N, C-alpha and C positions, 0 to 999 in steps of 0.2 A: 670863074673856075671850078672846075671839074674834078672828078672826086681822086681822080689822078692826083692832082696839083697838091690836095690837099691830104694826103695820105704822106704825101713828099716831103709840104711843109711842116705834119707835127713829126715825122721822123728825122728832120733835120733839127726841130727845139726840143725834142725828148734825145740826141748824142749831143746837146748843146754845145757850147765851145771846149768842153775841154776835148772833145775830137772824136769816133768809131772808127774802127779796124773799115777798113768798106767790105771786106766781106760777110762782116758782119751786118750792118747796116744794109747790107741787096740778099738778105737770111733774109730780116726781119723781116723788110717791102715783100717778099717775093708771093706771101698767099694772096697776097691783092692788086696780082698780075707783072707786079716788076720782075723786070729782072735788069742784070745786073749792066751790059748791053743797055738795057734803056735807059737804065741810070748815067750812067757813064757822059752819051751829051749835053742832059739836065745840066748836072755838075760844075764839068764843064764849062759851057753858055753861067752857069752859078761864080765860078772863079774869074771869065771873064766882064763879069759882074760886076763884079770887085766882093763876092758878097760868099764864098767860100776857097778857103786853102783846099788846095788836093796837095797826095803826097805819091808821087810816083813809081817805079823800080825802072830803069830803063828801056824796058820793052813800053811801057806807054799807058799797063794795069794800075791804076787807084787802085792806090793801101789806104787811104784815111780821109780821111773829110770833116773837118772844118770849118765853121762859119764866123763869118769875122765879125766881128760889131755890126759890122753896118749890116749884113745877113742875118744880122741876129733883130734887128731891130725890121728889118723888113717880114722877116716870119710875123714878127709879132705882133703890126700892122694888118699885115693881110688876114694873122686870127681875131682879129676884132671886129671887121669886114663881117 
């Protein structure tokens, strides 16, 4: 697991199951080199795996990110390694 993956996992756990605005989430990660363009495909992949729920506007821009219970368990497993 590379540093960016660890940072993404940490940020997702920090956002928790309560959800967080995607723009805020992306702002948290910008000092680590993540851009909204980088995050979108990663988060969509997580949605396909059942790890996250996304709220998108009609144009497909991600507005909110929320981990599913499965996603929370997966992030906890990753963190304990």
